[in-house]
VOGU-3710 file (C-alpha; in Angstrom, 3 decimals, decimal comma):
1> mrkwlplvav> 126,442/108,229/62,222  123,565/111,016/62,156  121,332/108,385/60,260  121,379/106,200/63,426  120,159/108,978/65,840  116,540/108,147/65,196  117,174/104,617/66,071  118,693/105,842/69,361  115,588/107,779/70,084  113,379/104,712/69,340
11> clgtfmllvd> 115,768/102,382/71,298  115,835/104,755/74,330  112,000/104,455/74,803  111,896/100,678/74,181  114,861/99,981/76,672  113,145/102,236/79,328  109,649/100,629/78,889  111,089/97,174/78,920  113,327/97,601/81,736  110,600/98,787/83,863
21> vtivtvalpd> 108,939/95,400/83,536  111,864/93,791/85,679  113,550/96,786/87,366  111,067/96,521/90,437  112,225/93,019/91,197  115,265/93,838/93,504  113,364/96,724/95,078  110,523/94,671/96,429  111,970/94,028/99,940  112,478/97,761/100,211
31> marslhtsfa> 108,803/98,532/99,013  107,549/96,086/101,275  109,119/97,585/104,386  108,368/101,278/103,326  104,761/100,698/102,279  103,729/97,776/104,414  102,613/95,678/101,524  101,236/92,192/101,228  102,585/89,429/98,942  99,514/90,065/96,679
41> dlqwvmdvya> 100,238/93,812/96,611  103,975/92,937/95,516  102,491/90,928/92,713  100,082/93,517/91,461  103,118/96,158/91,380  104,853/93,799/88,923  101,967/92,595/87,166  99,602/95,503/86,581  102,209/97,135/84,222  102,762/94,110/82,145
51> lvlaalllaa> 99,057/93,427/81,934  98,125/97,126/80,661  100,827/96,819/78,369  99,335/93,596/77,029  95,864/94,832/76,944  96,650/98,187/75,083  99,235/97,291/72,593  96,902/96,446/69,768  94,709/99,343/70,318  97,622/101,684/70,433
61> gslgdrsghr> 98,977/100,233/67,415  95,690/100,969/65,537  95,749/104,546/66,950  99,257/105,099/65,652  98,241/104,016/62,169  95,493/106,712/62,285  97,138/109,526/64,042  100,752/109,121/63,355  103,269/106,781/64,818  105,702/109,529/65,995
71> rvytaglvvf> 102,926/111,402/67,663  101,629/108,459/69,568  105,208/107,374/70,586  105,924/110,786/71,970  102,588/110,990/73,814  103,499/107,650/75,217  106,851/109,008/76,405  105,117/111,895/78,133  102,487/109,880/79,836  105,295/107,262/81,042
81> agaslacgla> 107,328/109,990/82,560  104,401/111,493/84,381  103,200/108,050/85,711  106,891/107,476/86,687  106,996/110,641/88,826  103,661/109,654/90,661  105,021/106,106/91,140  108,129/107,665/92,802  106,209/109,857/95,066  103,683/107,053/96,130
91> gnpavliafr> 102,716/106,806/99,763  100,883/103,604/99,793  100,489/100,329/97,683  97,202/101,431/96,173  98,663/104,774/94,693  101,718/102,859/93,490  99,731/100,026/91,635  97,310/102,628/90,116  100,186/104,752/88,557  102,059/101,515/87,508
101> avqgvggaam> 98,813/100,912/85,477  99,256/104,289/83,914  102,932/103,607/83,133  101,641/100,624/81,267  99,294/103,026/78,931  102,287/105,094/78,091  104,499/101,976/77,588  101,900/100,493/75,275  101,982/103,637/73,181  105,623/103,469/72,746
111> lattvalish> 106,025/99,796/72,185  103,374/99,611/69,828  104,805/102,182/67,334  108,503/101,259/67,522  108,340/98,600/64,782  106,423/100,939/62,447  108,873/103,764/63,132  111,956/101,692/62,454  110,262/100,244/59,249  109,727/103,881/58,074
121> lysgrdlgta> 113,098/105,227/58,856  115,325/102,438/57,376  115,359/100,162/54,496  117,559/97,441/52,878  120,537/96,435/54,810  120,077/99,386/57,065  116,553/98,016/58,020  118,251/94,420/58,937  120,999/96,355/61,040  118,246/98,639/62,772
131> fgvwgavnga> 116,108/95,604/63,830  119,183/93,747/64,885  119,991/96,615/67,353  116,373/96,775/68,411  116,242/93,208/68,978  119,360/93,258/71,029  117,753/95,855/73,112  114,686/93,934/73,548  116,640/90,932/74,494  118,838/92,749/77,193
141> aaaagpilgg> 116,420/95,151/78,795  114,370/92,840/80,807  117,617/90,888/81,925  119,116/94,195/82,846  116,489/95,665/85,007  117,349/93,824/88,145  120,858/95,259/87,803  119,833/98,885/87,528  117,107/98,504/90,072  119,661/97,330/92,586
151> lltqhldwrw> 122,061/100,059/91,942  119,362/102,654/92,338  117,637/101,089/95,432  120,715/100,634/97,456  122,661/103,732/96,666  119,612/106,070/96,423  116,307/104,715/97,227  113,671/102,373/95,771  111,674/105,415/94,382  114,610/106,197/92,046
161> iffvnlpisv> 113,692/103,314/89,828  110,955/105,535/88,735  112,437/108,889/88,957  115,327/107,717/86,754  112,943/107,662/83,925  112,329/111,439/83,990  115,690/112,350/82,342  115,590/109,513/79,883  112,046/110,419/78,769  113,410/114,164/78,180
171> aavamtlryv> 116,170/112,990/76,175  113,929/110,668/74,093  111,381/113,204/73,375  113,708/115,901/72,213  115,585/113,338/69,979  112,199/112,159/68,549  110,980/115,422/67,703  114,291/116,525/66,213  115,276/113,414/64,112  112,353/111,193/63,710
181> gesrgtrrsg> 109,942/111,817/60,823  106,080/111,192/60,996  104,675/108,195/59,361  101,045/106,562/59,157  99,781/103,238/58,432  96,733/101,978/56,612  93,800/103,671/58,369  91,008/101,529/59,811  87,484/102,215/59,887  87,522/102,693/63,585
191> ldltglvtft> 88,807/101,472/67,068  87,630/98,007/68,168  86,433/99,243/71,414  84,397/96,013/72,053  87,524/93,976/71,508  89,698/96,131/73,679  87,084/96,037/76,712  86,505/92,223/76,432  90,278/91,320/75,948  91,236/93,746/78,945
201> aaaglatyal> 88,471/92,038/80,961  89,423/88,510/80,317  93,157/89,165/81,103  92,634/91,257/84,066  90,124/89,122/85,721  92,108/85,921/85,020  95,249/87,681/86,550  93,061/89,052/89,633  91,812/85,400/90,339  95,358/83,953/90,189
211> ikgndygwgs> 96,892/86,570/92,481  93,975/86,768/95,001  93,247/82,989/94,909  95,324/82,413/97,984  93,681/84,984/99,936  90,196/84,227/98,895  90,496/80,372/98,658  90,545/78,634/95,273  87,099/77,110/95,605  85,556/80,608/96,981
221> artvgafava> 82,614/82,229/94,985  84,992/85,267/94,401  87,806/83,246/92,839  85,434/80,990/90,733  83,341/83,652/89,703  86,130/85,847/88,465  87,637/82,943/86,563  84,180/82,291/84,960  83,594/86,067/84,047  87,138/85,996/82,567
231> gvaliafvva> 86,140/82,899/80,553  82,909/84,712/79,270  84,992/87,776/78,423  87,270/85,756/76,366  84,509/84,166/74,322  83,087/87,764/73,732  86,500/88,953/72,591  86,584/86,062/70,057  83,063/86,847/68,824  83,862/90,435/68,447
241> elrgkaplld> 87,022/89,692/66,627  85,218/87,522/64,074  82,237/89,714/63,434  84,039/93,093/63,802  84,792/95,210/60,551  88,106/96,541/61,966  89,206/93,888/64,638  92,149/94,561/66,947  93,568/90,975/65,909  92,236/89,187/62,754
251> lslfrrgtft> 91,811/85,759/64,174  92,153/84,379/60,728  95,931/84,765/61,128  95,977/81,713/63,345  95,094/79,572/60,391  98,932/79,979/59,638  100,748/77,534/61,705  103,861/79,664/61,685  102,064/82,556/63,193  100,282/80,453/65,732
261> gvmigalmls> 103,752/78,828/66,544  105,229/82,118/67,158  102,349/83,571/69,145  102,538/80,436/71,596  106,438/80,796/71,758  105,940/84,576/72,471  103,329/84,138/75,184  105,574/81,305/77,002  108,898/83,135/76,684  108,556/85,955/79,170
271> gaafsylaye> 106,933/83,785/81,845  109,518/81,001/81,444  112,574/83,433/81,556  111,615/86,211/83,699  108,657/85,761/85,927  110,632/83,875/88,720  113,275/86,476/89,019  111,181/88,497/91,538  110,837/85,378/93,700  114,507/84,740/93,547
281> slwlqsvlgm> 115,340/88,370/94,316  113,161/88,087/97,540  115,247/84,907/98,436  118,647/86,448/97,791  117,603/89,656/99,991  115,318/88,497/102,696  116,727/85,025/103,484  120,386/85,366/102,148  120,748/88,966/103,505  122,079/90,561/100,294
291> gpvtaglcfl> 121,747/94,106/99,491  119,802/95,294/96,247  122,982/95,812/94,358  124,397/92,339/95,179  121,184/90,827/94,373  120,721/92,631/91,129  124,432/91,547/90,066  123,554/87,950/90,903  121,437/88,197/87,673  124,245/89,713/85,572
301> pmsvaafita> 125,140/86,343/83,967  121,702/86,378/82,290  121,998/89,909/81,128  125,585/89,403/79,693  124,372/86,073/77,933  121,262/87,659/76,613  122,961/90,767/75,157  125,860/89,045/73,565  123,916/86,215/72,147  121,132/88,681/70,664
311> amsgrvlagr> 123,794/90,900/69,140  125,698/88,197/67,677  122,955/86,002/66,314  122,070/88,295/63,565  125,458/88,179/62,158  126,553/84,653/62,872  123,455/82,701/62,368  121,682/84,586/59,512  121,349/82,339/56,437  122,606/79,574/58,486
321> vtartqigvg> 120,124/78,545/61,066  116,309/78,776/60,653  113,998/80,961/62,511  112,180/77,828/63,685  115,400/76,209/64,974  116,547/79,514/66,626  113,415/80,382/68,347  112,668/76,648/69,291  115,957/75,994/70,660  116,246/79,453/72,340
331> llliaagaaa> 112,899/78,368/74,268  114,152/75,128/75,124  117,393/76,556/76,391  115,144/78,899/78,680  113,477/75,842/80,024  116,885/74,178/80,529  117,970/77,159/82,456  114,989/77,163/84,689  115,491/73,543/85,318  119,201/74,052/86,095
341> qmavgggssw> 118,186/76,373/88,968  116,025/73,923/90,732  119,344/72,740/92,290  118,647/75,431/95,070  118,170/74,092/98,527  117,803/75,099/101,977  121,723/75,523/102,467  122,459/76,969/98,975  124,159/80,272/98,215  123,518/82,561/95,212
351> tvlvpglvvt> 126,019/80,555/93,029  123,657/77,802/92,424  121,592/80,011/90,205  124,692/81,015/87,775  124,691/78,254/85,394  121,037/78,173/84,797  120,845/81,955/84,499  123,540/81,828/81,668  121,618/78,994/79,662  118,451/81,105/80,113
361> gigvglatpm> 120,174/84,173/78,859  121,446/82,503/75,838  117,921/81,299/75,123  116,503/84,823/75,568  119,285/86,123/73,225  118,359/83,424/70,669  114,649/83,675/70,532  113,660/87,391/71,299  115,178/89,019/68,121  113,528/86,544/65,712
371> lvstavaavg> 109,939/86,735/67,168  108,565/89,754/65,342  110,212/89,296/61,895  109,094/85,655/61,805  105,517/86,500/62,492  105,436/89,423/60,152  107,056/87,137/57,394  104,356/84,589/58,031  101,326/86,888/57,508  102,732/89,577/54,901
381> yqragmasga> 103,764/93,174/55,334  100,183/94,358/54,512  99,568/93,191/58,219  103,026/93,811/59,800  101,598/96,312/62,364  98,990/93,546/63,471  101,365/90,842/63,487  104,129/92,818/65,596  101,494/94,078/67,823  100,274/90,598/68,462
391> vntarqlgna> 103,662/89,157/69,191  104,499/92,044/71,696  101,087/91,468/73,253  101,647/87,728/73,729  105,073/88,467/75,332  103,708/90,948/77,899  100,604/88,836/78,560  102,833/85,931/79,133  104,906/88,097/81,619  101,790/89,016/83,487
401> lgiavlgvvf> 100,178/85,673/83,555  103,545/84,323/84,437  104,067/86,439/87,419  100,493/85,386/88,685  100,989/81,742/88,027  104,383/81,312/89,302  103,436/83,400/92,366  100,808/80,955/93,100  103,020/78,131/92,745  105,949/79,718/94,803
411> hsgltssarg> 103,601/80,723/97,668  101,977/77,372/97,725  105,511/75,522/97,968  106,654/77,952/100,590  103,466/77,680/102,646  103,514/74,234/102,543  107,023/73,711/103,642  106,499/76,340/106,422  103,468/74,674/107,681  105,138/71,502/107,883
421> agagedadrl> 107,733/73,069/110,209  105,041/74,834/112,348  105,558/78,150/110,944  102,578/78,471/108,494  101,183/81,685/110,037  104,374/83,618/108,875  104,133/82,408/105,292  102,761/85,352/103,748  105,151/87,762/105,679  108,045/85,625/104,499
431> asgqagavla> 106,779/85,578/100,855  106,541/89,332/100,773  110,191/89,806/101,646  109,671/90,377/105,579  111,921/87,572/106,640  114,058/89,934/108,741  111,133/91,352/110,481  109,803/88,001/111,335  113,176/86,794/112,717  113,481/90,070/114,796
441> qtppehraal> 110,166/89,552/116,359  111,018/86,017/117,253  112,554/85,003/120,779  116,270/84,724/120,382  116,215/81,095/121,468  114,132/80,170/118,572  115,670/82,340/115,790  118,305/79,599/114,631  115,383/77,061/114,155  113,163/79,585/112,319
451> dhvmhaafas> 116,126/80,711/110,127  116,405/77,048/109,084  112,893/76,774/108,396  112,789/80,122/106,053  115,663/78,778/104,079  114,044/75,450/103,516  110,652/77,089/102,804  111,958/79,643/100,210  113,983/77,018/98,422  110,785/74,731/98,139
461> glresllaat> 108,884/77,652/96,792  111,529/78,532/94,337  111,738/74,762/93,088  107,921/74,688/92,487  108,047/78,011/90,446  111,112/76,987/88,414  109,265/73,655/87,642  106,595/75,801/86,306  108,803/77,814/84,360  110,494/74,835/82,857
471> amgvagglav> 107,167/73,539/81,791  106,259/76,817/80,091  109,639/76,974/78,110  109,164/73,369/76,856  105,692/73,981/75,826  106,616/77,093/73,851  109,814/75,441/72,244  107,843/72,374/71,071  105,059/74,500/69,694  107,598/76,536/67,646
481> lllvrrpeqa> 109,399/73,457/66,414  106,063/71,729/65,473  104,176/74,656/63,927  106,513/76,998/62,153  107,024/76,250/58,501  109,105/77,023/55,484  108,094/80,336/53,720  106,516/78,423/50,710  104,624/76,338/53,187  103,324/79,175/55,341
491> agqgsggtap> 102,311/80,814/51,989  99,826/77,918/51,472  98,287/77,998/54,877  95,024/79,458/55,621  92,653/81,030/53,158  92,553/84,227/51,270  94,823/87,058/51,523  98,339/87,657/49,862  101,112/85,173/50,397  103,672/86,556/52,708
501> qptsqpvpve> 106,585/88,005/50,908  110,115/87,416/51,900  111,318/89,522/54,830  113,844/92,494/53,933  115,649/91,587/57,208  118,507/89,251/56,757  116,805/86,543/58,910  115,076/83,554/57,218  111,839/81,993/58,353  113,089/78,535/57,369
511> a> 115,986/77,177/55,262
//
């Protein structure tokens, strides 16, 4: 058993940083009441963490190759712990958002080095087992976040969703220093600062425009200007990567259909599977009156389905089902799960979500463990670090953009319904989880009517956001099914470089 202790150290950090993507979802109403936040503030609390993760993953991977993967992973744990303490002590939304961003810095350092550490620590069948466990942790962590967040928020305080990271970080640091050996990758000539800055600017400005578009107006100079500058930054990133000697991301990898398909699938997966959970949590608590624990437990069907499916898929499906089928069908199941949840209506209870959550969880468990290994097999192990970093970047960027896009759609649907019922002036307060306060400030004779309006408005917003999630899942699934190829086909794609070698993990790219 001692040989698996290094894997425990790596998986502790992985689970913690991925749980923090979704652990805030059930704490949002309590945060809104405690810190007097707006709907945009709540979006930033969720979004800035995923955004920084996405922006820094490739750079952190490059730093790990040069400075040592264990060193960067340990430093990430320390930064993450310090930022978690600051988040728990935050007295206003601005401080909380700022330190959520710092959490993202630490999370990027951890997530960028986990694959390299596991690859260094294990080989042969042990490597396949290690990646299977790591994949199961990935698949279950994001879905488990709302449950853990609910327990901590209701029985302690919303601040404990951050304080709980401190003992876990201490344990992970101690185990890493004791059981994990140092490793380094191929050293590059330098850090691609131009690529880092332009990619961060493009992703950040696009997210900013999406989140603030409702406040500024979609045709306003601020919104249009932010989108325009984001487009310029994206073009500058492409130019920098094509001309740079040591790019963060070698864009020639996209000549391989398999790599492109996996990247699109990874981008769409998080947005389609997880980005709407925050808005469902607001509905469960502020409209249906649930506590944080009960609201978190409502997402248990997704967590259980994702964990069981991810844990079993390696044993049951390995050698029998292709990577293209497993990822593609997984994404289509995620889409089907979101579509099933669109049955929510003004008079619905939480049970209307259960069938869709189960189907979504199965899809997450099928698709997630295969993403990294398929991308690596498509480009060759000489570029394993870049490929795995690119997939994780796509997943986190998909989550950040998904929260922003689905937030726009949710807010629009809620506001439109509320305005139609004459309650449009309360739309932002309703969307930010303050339905109880709105009702309390309403004359008693009008509360029943307003309560009916709130139920209908939230249901409308949720249906619109779930429709958008469905479209994301379908787009990702079709991209994977159309683009991912057999290993021999993938080897012939693109130009130059070494043909990918078969993965040492017991998972085929194509039968």
